[in-house]
C-alpha positions, 0 to 999 in steps of 0.5 A, a space after each residue: 723444759 724446751 731446748 733451743 739449739 742455736 748457734 750462739 753468734 757474738 758479733 764482735 764490734 772490733 778485731 786486734 789484728 797485726 798492722 804490718 801482716 793483717 793476720 789476727 793479734 791473740 790477746 796476751 801474745 807479744 810478736 806475731 806468728 806470721 810475719 814476726 812483726 812485735 806487737 808493741 805498737 802494731 796492733 791495730 783495730 779493725 771494725 766488721 765489714 758492712 757487707 757479707 765478706 770474709 777475709 783470709 790470709 794464706 802463705 805457703 808452697 808445695 814439693 816440685 815433684 821434678 826437683 823436690 824443691 819447694 814452689 811458692 803458692 802465690 795465687 789461685 790458678 787452675 794452670 799450675 805453678 813454675 817451678 823456680 828451680 828447673 823451670 817445670 810447670 807443676 800441675 795444681 788442680 781443683 783437687 789439690 785447691 778444694 781442701 784449701 779453699 775450704 778450710 780457708 773458708 772455714 777459718 775467715 767465716 768461723 774465727 773472725 768477727 762471727 766466731 761462735 762463742 766458746 760457751 755454744 756446746 752444741 755447735 762445738 760439739 756438732 763441728 767436733 762430729 763433724 771434723 774431728 777432735 784435732 780439728 776442733 781444738 786449732 780451730 778454737 785455738 784461732 784468735 784466741 792461742 794462735 794466729 793461724 789453721 795449717 793445711 797439709 796434704 799428705 796424700 801419696 798421689 797428690 803433691 804435697 803442700 802446707 798452706 797458713 790460713 790466719 782471719 784477718 784484714 788485708 793492710 796497706 803497705 805504706 801506712 799499716 792500716 786496714 783497707 777498706 773493701 768494697 764490690 764497685 763496677 764488676 771488680 773488688 776495690 781495695 783502699 786505703 783511708 789514710 794514703 788514698 792508694 787503691 787496687 781492683 782486683 777481679 772477680 772470679 768468674 764461678 764462685 759457685 764452683 770455688 766454694 763461695 770464693 769470691 775474689 783473690 787479692 795478690 797482684 797476679 789477681 789485679 783487674 788491669 792485668 785480666 784486662 791486659 793481655 799483653 802485660 809481661 807476667 810476674 816472675 815467679 816467687 823464690 819463697 813463699 809470699 802472702 796473699 787473700 782469699 775474699 769470701 761471701 757468705 757463710 762457709 759450708 761448715 757453717 751452714 751444714 751445723 746450722 742445717 743439724 741445729 736446725 733438725 735438732 729444733 725440728 726433732 726437739 719440736 716434733 717431740 714437744 709436740 708428741 708429749 703434749 699431745 699424750 699429756 692432752 690424751 691422758 687427761 682427757 682420759 683421767 678425765 673420762 675415769 673421772 665422770 665414769 666413776 662418778 656415773 658408776 657411783 650414782 648407779 650404785 647410789 641410786 641403786 641402794 636408795 631403791 633398796 632401802 626404800 623397797 625394804 623399808 616399804 616391805 617392813 612397815 607392810 608387816 608391821 601394819 599387821 
């Protein structure tokens, strides 16, 4: 029986999010695990975007190497962050951002509207082989039992950090309704359909280097700040502040698993072709054997007939004497 290995995508027509912070609201939960708002009147339905964008909400911090205090990771930057306690400029380069961006994209892509079906055993088995059982368990829980995936770094030569990543949709701070997000004239525009408030954010300059990171929704990434260098710098937050990463297209993990599934399909097709060729060869061999058997039978019958005729003529010849 031919098997077709494919990712069973069930594009949801809507997703419930927290109206206070915008993170996904798992069914059966009465309180948001990220902002602790009650879901009684705070569940908001959001429709899937009509573009290839996906969103991940981040909130986290890392440890200052000098004083040991926590520094909020409030936006995407390769210049580091200033410690609010000792005022030192702490390095936070791409070696630290890489895992955060990668897993944020995986969460936004695989745990939102386009989440693979729970019954897709081939996909999740491939996922387990690539990422491990623990990552698999936590990914499958997002949107069902939990709302966030925690990214940590415990490598001694790099800064220690903890970042919670959640799928969802940014919401208006005033109306607590999902924001409409579009790309317009080289900027990312967020707009509330209720009060009309909108903001423009700069796009990332080099998408490929940042693993499809398209833009960031944070006060530090406002388009007006990138155009006006004279604007005063924002104060360093004392505690972690939430912000959003916007991605375009499928995540690297989805692409890898898709390639694996395509390879399985190709191997299955080749195996089916080999089986079919063997069946054809066996049928042809059986047909040739039948023809040979018929020829041998015909020869035997002809030989027997000739021999019988010869014997009969000899007998008749002797009887005539």
